[in-house]
N, C-alpha and C positions, 0 to 999 in steps of 0.2 A: 904111684905116689902113696906114701904111708898115710893111713887113716889116723888123724890126730884128734878125733872127736872124743876118744877115751883118754882121760887123764887118770893115771893110777896114783893113789895117795900112798906114799911111803911112810905109814904111821908107825914108825919104829923109834926106839930111843937112841939107836946108834946108826951111823953111816954104813957100817959094815953089814948090818942086817938089810938096810935099804939096797945096797949094792948087790947083795946076794939075790934078792928078789928080781932086781932089774936084769941080772944075768940069766935067771931062769926064764924070764919073759922075752929076752932077746930082741929080735927085730919085730916081734908082734906089737909091742907097745913103743910109741915114740914120744910120749909126753908123761912127765912125772910131777907130782906135787910133793913139796917138802914143807912141813909146818913147824910150829913152835916146839912140838915135842922132841924134835931132833936137832933143834938149833944149837944146843950145847953139846950135842953128841956128834959133831962134825957135819952138820947139815949143809953149811955153805961150801965146805970142801967137797961133799958129795955132789952138790949142784954143779960145781965147776968140773968135776970129773965126768959126770953124765953128759954135760953140755959139750965139752971139748974133746973128750976121748971116745965117747959113744954116740955123739951127734944127736942127743935127745933134747927136746924142749923142756923147759923148767918153769914151774909155777911155784913161786915162793909165797906161802900162805901165812902171813904174819898178822893180818888184820890190825894194822897200825892205827893207833888213836892217841893224839896228844895235841899240844898247841901247834899252830901252823909252822912256826920256824923249826921246831924239833922234827916234825914229820918231813918237811922239805929237806932238812939236812940228812936225815936217815935215808930217805929215798935216793938222794943224790949219791950217797956212798954205795947203796945197794945196786944202783944202776951200773956201777963199774964191773959187776959180776956177770954181765951179759945174760941176764935172765929174760924170760919171755912175759910172764905175768907176775903181778904183785898185788896182794889185797890190802886195802885199808878200809876203815869203817866209812859208811856212806854219808857221813855228815859233810855238808858242802865245804866248810873251811878245811877239813882234813883232805878231801878230794883235791881241792884247788892247790893246796900245798904239795901234795904228792905229785900232781901233774907238773908243777913247776920243778920239783926235784928230779923228775924223770926226763925233763926237756933235753933234747939232743941225743937221746938214747932210743933203743928199740923197745924199751920196757913198757908194757901196757898196764895201766892202772885199773884194777877191778874193785868196785865199791860193794861192800857187804850191805845188803838190805836188812833182812831179819834172819838170824841163824835158823837153819832147818831143824835144830834141836829145841826150838821154842814154839809155844802155842799162845793163845790169847791170855790164858791164866798167867803164864810167865811174863807177858808184857804188862799185865796188871801189877804183878809183884815188883816189876822194875819201874812202876809209875810212868809208863809210856802212854801216850794219848789213846783215847778210846777209838773204836772202829774196828773193822775186820782186818785181819792180817793182810789179805790181798790188797785192800785199799792203801794200807800203810806202806806196803812194799812198793806198790805202784808209785806212790808219792815220793818215797825215798829214791827210787830209781830215776824218776824225772829230775829231782834235785841234783842227783849225782851226775847225770848226763849234762845238765846245764852247767855244772861245775867243771866239766871236762873229762869225766871218766870214760875210758875206752869200753867199759862194760860193767856188768853187775853180777853179783852172786845171788841167786834166788832159787827157791824150790820150784819144782815142776808146776805146782798149783798156781803160781803167779806168772808163769811165762806168758800166757795169752794176754793178761792185763798189761804186762810190760811191752809186749810187741805192739799193742794198740797205741802206745805213746808215739807222737811224731818225732820226739827226740831219740827214740830207739833205733831209728834207721841207721844201718851200718854199724850198730853197736853190738857187743858180745853179751850173751847170757851164758853163764857157766853154772851148772846145776849139780850140787851135792845131794846127799840124802837119797842115794840110789840103792835100791835093794832088788834082789832077784826074787823070782817066784817062790812063795812058801818060805821065805827067809825071815828070821826075826828082825824087827826094825831097830832093836837095841836102844840107843839113846836118841835116836832120831824120831821126829814127830810128824814131819811133812815129807813124805817119801813118794817115790815113783820108780817104775821099772826103767831100764836103759832105753828100751824102744819107745816108751811113752814120752820120756823127757825129750828125746831128739825129735820125735814126731810133733811135739807141741812147739818146738822152735828153739830148743837149746843148741848153742853152737858146740858146747863141750859138756860132758858129764864127768863127775869125779867119783871114782869108785875105789874104796880102800879095803875094808874088812871082807867083803864078799870074794875078793881075789886073794889077799894074802892069808886069810884063814882057811882057804880051800886046800884040800889034799893035793890038788893039781892046779896051781894058779894059772899056768899057761892055758889049760883046757878052758877054764872059766873066762879068761880074757878073750880067747877066740870066740867063745859062745856069745859074749857081750858084743863083740865087734860084728858078728854075723847078725845079731838081733837088731842092731841099729842100722845095718845096711838094708834090711828088708822093708 
């Protein structure tokens, strides 16, 4: 059985670049993330090709946020693409609308807690409530689960707090902000290694730049898979 704990982020402007990386990685990687950066560059077409021609799982990372009726309508249309995961912001009204829109499909709704590129100062600048990021993430996760989310997006630092929630039973935690040893964290602020994130309780990790910026992406992907097996 393929290991789907590793989700590779295809952070390219065009579908052709994303497809080229997927071909390099071959059978080693079974799960891919497609985000906003590729949406106008053929992202949905690539999602369809990877899903149906290459039998890959697809995570569409759009972080939807709008009034409930708009979110529900958007998710209802997106659910026709036979996707696996879709992100929305973790506000309860957004999550409820997305869950309604995905009803009857196999699409799992993942709620974003606090982006891994933010720290407490960023939350202050955004006029968000006081308190530690861990406490806020835990509260947002609890609210998202109550609203029907299948899982949440959170950094490794908050996994333990989320797993302590009774509502987290049988729910997914997907962790971005993954960096390899001695690698620059770039625009991320709350990071962890692949092994640590899985050990803490993440169901899946999302890795982009450490793989596609590598001289040998396949070698790095295999190293990550080996590290999370140990």
